[in-house]
Structure formats: structure tokens, C-alpha cells
C-alpha positions as CSV (number, residue, x, y, z in Angstrom):
1,M,-35.3,0.0,32.4
2,S,-35.6,-3.3,30.4
3,K,-38.9,-5.0,29.9
4,M,-37.9,-7.8,32.1
5,T,-36.8,-5.5,34.9
6,A,-40.0,-3.5,34.5
7,N,-42.1,-6.6,34.8
8,Q,-40.2,-7.7,38.0
9,R,-40.8,-4.3,39.5
10,G,-44.4,-4.6,38.5
11,I,-44.8,-8.0,40.1
12,F,-43.5,-6.8,43.5
13,A,-45.7,-3.7,43.2
14,M,-48.7,-5.8,42.4
15,L,-48.1,-8.1,45.4
16,G,-47.8,-5.0,47.7
17,A,-50.9,-3.5,46.2
18,G,-52.9,-6.7,46.7
19,F,-51.9,-6.8,50.4
20,C,-52.8,-3.1,50.9
21,F,-56.1,-3.4,49.0
22,G,-57.0,-6.5,51.0
23,T,-56.3,-4.8,54.3
24,N,-58.2,-1.7,53.2
25,D,-61.2,-3.9,52.4
26,A,-61.0,-5.6,55.8
27,M,-60.9,-2.2,57.6
28,T,-63.8,-0.8,55.5
29,K,-65.9,-3.9,56.2
30,L,-65.1,-3.4,59.9
31,A,-66.1,0.2,59.6
32,T,-69.6,-0.7,58.3
33,N,-70.3,-1.7,61.9
34,Y,-70.0,2.0,62.9
35,L,-70.7,4.2,59.9
36,P,-72.9,4.3,56.7
37,V,-71.3,3.3,53.4
38,S,-71.1,6.7,51.8
39,Q,-69.8,8.2,55.0
40,I,-67.0,5.7,55.0
41,V,-66.1,6.5,51.4
42,G,-66.2,10.2,52.1
43,L,-64.1,10.2,55.3
44,R,-61.7,7.7,53.8
45,G,-61.3,9.9,50.7
46,I,-60.6,13.0,52.9
47,F,-58.0,11.2,54.9
48,A,-56.4,9.7,51.8
49,F,-56.5,13.1,50.1
50,A,-54.5,14.6,53.1
51,L,-52.0,11.8,53.0
52,A,-51.5,12.2,49.2
53,F,-51.0,15.9,49.6
54,L,-48.4,15.4,52.3
55,I,-46.5,13.0,50.0
56,I,-46.6,15.6,47.2
57,L,-45.2,18.2,49.6
58,L,-42.4,15.9,50.7
59,R,-41.6,14.9,47.1
60,R,-41.8,18.5,46.0
61,E,-44.2,17.7,43.2
62,L,-46.5,20.7,43.4
63,Y,-45.4,21.7,39.9
64,A,-47.5,18.8,38.5
65,F,-50.9,19.9,39.9
66,A,-52.0,21.1,36.4
67,R,-51.5,17.5,35.1
68,T,-54.4,16.3,37.3
69,R,-56.7,17.5,34.5
70,N,-55.6,14.6,32.4
71,P,-58.8,12.9,31.0
72,A,-57.6,9.4,31.7
73,L,-56.7,10.4,35.3
74,I,-60.1,12.0,35.9
75,A,-62.0,9.1,34.4
76,R,-59.9,6.6,36.5
77,A,-60.6,8.6,39.7
78,L,-64.4,8.7,39.0
79,I,-64.5,5.0,38.4
80,E,-62.4,4.4,41.6
81,G,-64.8,6.5,43.6
82,F,-67.9,4.7,42.5
83,T,-66.2,1.3,42.8
84,G,-65.4,2.1,46.4
85,I,-69.1,2.6,47.3
86,V,-70.1,-0.6,45.4
87,L,-67.4,-2.7,47.1
88,I,-68.1,-1.4,50.6
89,Y,-71.8,-2.2,50.1
90,C,-70.9,-5.7,49.1
91,L,-68.4,-6.2,51.9
92,A,-71.1,-5.3,54.4
93,R,-73.2,-8.2,53.1
94,M,-70.7,-10.9,52.1
95,P,-67.6,-12.6,53.6
96,L,-64.4,-10.8,52.8
97,A,-62.8,-13.9,51.2
98,N,-65.8,-14.5,48.9
99,V,-65.8,-10.9,47.6
100,T,-62.0,-11.0,47.1
101,A,-62.2,-14.4,45.2
102,I,-64.8,-13.0,42.8
103,L,-62.7,-9.9,42.2
104,M,-59.8,-12.3,41.3
105,I,-61.3,-13.0,37.9
106,Q,-60.1,-9.6,37.0
107,P,-56.6,-10.7,36.0
108,F,-58.2,-13.3,33.6
109,L,-60.4,-10.5,32.2
110,L,-57.3,-8.3,31.7
111,T,-55.5,-11.1,29.9
112,V,-58.5,-11.5,27.5
113,V,-58.5,-7.7,26.9
114,G,-54.8,-7.7,26.4
115,A,-55.1,-10.4,23.7
116,A,-58.1,-8.7,22.1
117,F,-57.2,-5.1,22.1
118,L,-53.5,-4.7,23.2
119,G,-51.9,-7.1,20.8
120,E,-50.6,-9.5,23.4
121,T,-50.2,-13.1,22.5
122,V,-52.2,-15.7,24.5
123,G,-51.7,-19.4,23.8
124,W,-54.3,-22.1,24.0
125,R,-53.0,-23.3,27.4
126,R,-53.6,-19.9,28.9
127,W,-57.0,-19.8,27.4
128,L,-57.7,-23.0,29.3
129,A,-56.4,-21.4,32.5
130,I,-58.8,-18.5,31.9
131,A,-61.7,-20.9,31.5
132,A,-60.6,-22.7,34.8
133,G,-60.5,-19.3,36.5
134,F,-64.1,-18.5,35.5
135,A,-65.1,-22.0,36.6
136,G,-63.6,-21.3,40.0
137,M,-65.5,-18.1,40.2
138,L,-68.8,-19.9,39.6
139,L,-68.0,-22.3,42.5
140,V,-67.6,-19.3,44.8
141,M,-70.7,-17.6,43.5
142,K,-72.8,-20.8,43.5
143,P,-75.5,-19.7,41.0
144,A,-78.7,-21.6,40.9
145,T,-78.2,-23.0,44.4
146,S,-79.5,-22.2,47.8
147,G,-76.1,-20.8,48.7
148,F,-76.3,-18.1,46.0
149,N,-76.1,-14.5,47.3
150,S,-77.4,-11.9,44.8
151,T,-74.8,-9.5,46.0
152,T,-72.2,-11.5,44.1
153,L,-73.6,-10.1,40.9
154,I,-72.8,-6.6,42.2
155,V,-69.3,-7.8,43.0
156,L,-69.0,-9.0,39.4
157,F,-70.1,-5.6,38.2
158,A,-67.4,-4.0,40.4
159,T,-64.9,-6.4,38.8
160,L,-65.6,-4.9,35.4
161,M,-65.3,-1.4,36.9
162,I,-61.9,-2.3,38.3
163,L,-60.9,-3.7,34.9
164,T,-61.7,-0.4,33.3
165,R,-59.8,1.4,36.0
166,D,-56.7,-0.6,35.5
167,L,-56.8,-0.1,31.7
168,L,-57.2,3.6,32.2
169,T,-54.1,3.5,34.5
170,R,-52.1,2.4,31.5
171,K,-53.3,5.5,29.6
172,I,-52.0,8.0,32.1
173,P,-48.8,9.5,30.8
174,H,-45.7,8.4,32.7
175,D,-44.5,12.0,33.2
176,I,-47.5,12.5,35.6
177,P,-46.1,11.6,39.1
178,I,-47.8,8.7,40.8
179,S,-48.5,10.9,43.8
180,M,-50.7,13.1,41.6
181,V,-52.7,10.0,40.4
182,V,-53.2,9.1,44.1
183,F,-54.1,12.7,44.9
184,G,-56.7,13.0,42.1
185,T,-58.2,9.6,42.9
186,S,-58.5,10.5,46.6
187,L,-60.0,13.9,45.9
188,V,-62.7,12.6,43.6
189,G,-63.4,9.7,46.0
190,S,-64.0,12.1,48.8
191,F,-66.5,14.1,46.7
192,V,-68.3,10.9,45.6
193,G,-68.6,9.8,49.3
194,L,-69.7,13.3,50.4
195,S,-72.4,13.4,47.7
196,G,-73.8,10.2,49.3
197,S,-75.0,12.2,52.3
198,L,-77.8,13.6,50.1
199,V,-79.4,10.1,49.9
200,E,-78.0,8.3,53.0
201,P,-78.3,9.7,56.5
202,W,-74.9,10.2,58.2
203,T,-74.1,9.7,61.8
204,T,-71.7,11.4,64.3
205,P,-68.5,9.3,63.8
206,S,-67.2,7.6,66.9
207,F,-63.5,7.5,67.8
208,T,-63.3,3.8,66.9
209,G,-65.0,4.2,63.6
210,T,-62.9,7.2,62.7
211,A,-59.7,5.4,63.6
212,I,-60.6,2.3,61.5
213,V,-61.4,4.6,58.5
214,M,-58.0,6.3,58.9
215,V,-56.2,3.0,58.9
216,A,-58.1,2.0,55.8
217,A,-57.1,5.3,54.1
218,L,-53.5,4.7,54.9
219,F,-53.6,1.3,53.2
220,L,-55.7,2.7,50.3
221,V,-53.1,5.4,49.5
222,A,-50.4,2.7,49.5
223,A,-52.5,0.5,47.3
224,F,-53.2,3.3,44.8
225,Y,-49.5,4.1,44.6
226,L,-48.4,0.5,44.2
227,M,-51.1,-0.4,41.7
228,T,-50.3,2.6,39.5
229,L,-46.6,1.6,39.7
230,A,-47.4,-2.0,38.8
231,F,-49.0,-1.1,35.5
232,R,-46.5,1.5,34.3
233,G,-44.4,0.1,31.4
234,T,-45.2,-3.5,32.2
235,N,-46.9,-6.4,30.4
236,V,-50.5,-6.7,31.6
237,S,-50.7,-10.5,31.2
238,V,-47.5,-11.0,33.3
239,I,-48.4,-8.7,36.2
240,S,-52.1,-9.4,36.6
241,P,-52.0,-13.0,37.9
242,F,-50.1,-11.9,41.0
243,R,-53.3,-10.1,42.2
244,Y,-54.6,-13.5,43.3
245,A,-52.3,-13.4,46.3
246,M,-55.0,-11.2,47.8
247,I,-57.1,-14.3,48.4
248,V,-54.7,-15.6,51.1
249,N,-54.7,-12.3,52.9
250,A,-58.6,-12.1,52.6
251,V,-59.1,-15.6,54.1
252,F,-56.7,-14.8,57.0
253,L,-58.2,-11.4,57.8
254,G,-61.8,-12.7,57.3
255,Y,-61.2,-15.4,59.9
256,V,-59.3,-13.2,62.4
257,L,-61.5,-10.1,62.3
258,F,-64.9,-11.6,61.4
259,G,-64.7,-15.3,62.2
260,D,-65.6,-16.2,58.5
261,I,-64.6,-19.6,57.3
262,P,-65.3,-20.3,53.6
263,D,-67.2,-23.5,52.9
264,S,-65.6,-26.4,51.0
265,I,-67.1,-25.4,47.7
266,S,-65.8,-21.8,48.0
267,I,-62.4,-23.0,49.0
268,A,-62.3,-25.3,46.0
269,G,-63.2,-22.4,43.8
270,M,-60.5,-20.2,45.3
271,A,-58.0,-22.9,44.9
272,I,-58.9,-23.2,41.2
273,I,-58.6,-19.5,40.7
274,V,-55.1,-19.5,42.4
275,G,-54.0,-22.6,40.5
276,A,-55.1,-21.1,37.2
277,G,-53.3,-17.9,38.0
278,L,-50.1,-19.8,38.8
279,Y,-50.4,-21.8,35.6
280,M,-50.8,-18.6,33.5
281,L,-47.6,-17.3,35.2
282,H,-45.8,-20.5,34.3
283,R,-46.9,-20.3,30.7
284,E,-45.7,-16.7,30.4
285,T,-42.3,-17.7,31.9
286,V,-42.0,-20.5,29.3
287,K,-43.0,-18.1,26.5
288,S,-40.5,-15.4,27.7
289,R,-37.7,-18.0,27.9
290,A,-38.4,-19.3,24.4
291,S,-38.4,-15.8,22.9
292,R,-35.0,-15.1,24.5
293,T,-33.4,-18.3,23.2
294,A,-35.0,-18.4,19.7
295,P,-32.5,-17.8,16.9
296,P,-32.9,-14.7,14.9
297,E,-35.0,-14.9,11.7
298,V,-32.9,-15.1,8.5
299,P,-34.3,-12.8,5.7
300,H,-35.2,-14.7,2.5
């Protein structure tokens, strides 16, 4: 598969993963009305584990179970498990769209990391777009104002955890089936959630709460699968900006399910983040086109 073809596949996978993650977040936020945070993570992990195992059986990939001991896969699964608890805690205390918007600085962080550690070239225009993205995040967070919610700092921490998770995804060997990555992540997530019962009282789950968590698990498994696919053999700086499409989904679901309407300052910040992401995509397109049309270097 050519690099361009791989990037195109990665773009569609990222868009799908963004939709599924956003829907999972909405369902887990809804579930906090019925269940404690750790219980949501534990039950969701168990349901996701069962779905992943079913996929493995259908794809006849039982042979790859030994590969789940890969260090990068284990580290990624642990980070995902703890990130789940942190994000659900934040979702219970903040509007869905605001949490999502802050998480959207992660593509800009990935571009910075790609330039600093992965040898990817980032021009001055994209650096300006990154600066604009961070400015948009500040408008959403509203530091030093009466509208500041200290939970946004926890969301920012979760963003760094997600950044680490996505970088670890790139370290997982391509011969490990994606279903095994999903399986390992779900298994660890269930244990992380179950361990929360030691410090947080659990309740007898209602039918409604259980059904909501099951729907969340379905979208979470799809999101895990698509996100892993998005980062396999693709260019980080090309794929990452498409994650911002989650903002549109979050605003819609936040309004429909919770009646949340972002204030004008937050909307401005979200618009800046989306605009900066679009501009980064445009600059990458220009760069790719120039590299394809540039004449070959003549040796001296």
C-alpha cells in the first residue's frame, strides 16, 4: 500500500474513530446518572472484552493470543484504562462539547511530537496553526475568569495520556491483529474498573444503566479498532487533524442528550481549533503536492 493510499485509509479510520469515541463519551456521561465511575469503566470493559473476543473467534485469530504480551500493547492498554476513568470523571462534571474541544489539542501536540521526535517536517505556517489551536483551547478553558472549571486541568492531563496512547499505538508491530489490540485494551480496562470497587462503592446496576454501558462498549470497541487502524503505516501529522470532527458530534449529542449549549466564547474557541486543524491539513496537502512535482536532484 502506497503512503498516499495508507494516509487516505487512515483519514477515514480517524473520522470513524472520532465519531465512535464521541458517541461512547456521550453514552458514558449519560451512564453517570445511574452508576459510579469505576463501575462504568469495569462493566464497559467487560462488555468490550466480550465483543473483542467474539471478533477474534469470527476472524479466526486465536493463534495471536501470545502476542498480547507485547510491551507496547500492554502499556497502551494500561494508559487507556486509566484514561477512561479520568475522562468519565470529567464528563460527569463538564459539558460534553467542552471536554471534547480540550481533547482536540491532542492532534496539535502530536504534530509537535512528530516534528521533535519522529523526524517529520513542520513549516512555520503549521506552527502558527498549532499556536492558534492552543489559543482556541484557552478560550474553551477560560483560565483566570469566573467561568473557569478546575476539571479542565484534569481533561488537559487526560489529553497528554491520550497522546502517549497514540504514540504507543505506532509502536505495536503490524503483525499483531488489531482485534488483539482491542482485546488487550478491553481486558486491562475491565481490571482497572473492577479495582475501583475497592475505593468506590458500587450499586446494583439497573436495566437502563446496563443498556447504556453496553451501547458505550459497542462504540468503544469500534473506536479502538478504527483508531489503531488510523495510525498503522500513516503519517501522524496528516491523520491527526481529522480528529477535530469529534467537536461537531459532541456539540450535537451534548445538545440532544443533555441540553448543553456552549457559550459564545467556547464556540469561538472550538471554531479556532477546527479552523487551525483545517489549515494544517491544507498545508500538508500543499507540501505533498510540491514533493510530488519537484524535479529530482541532480548529483554534483
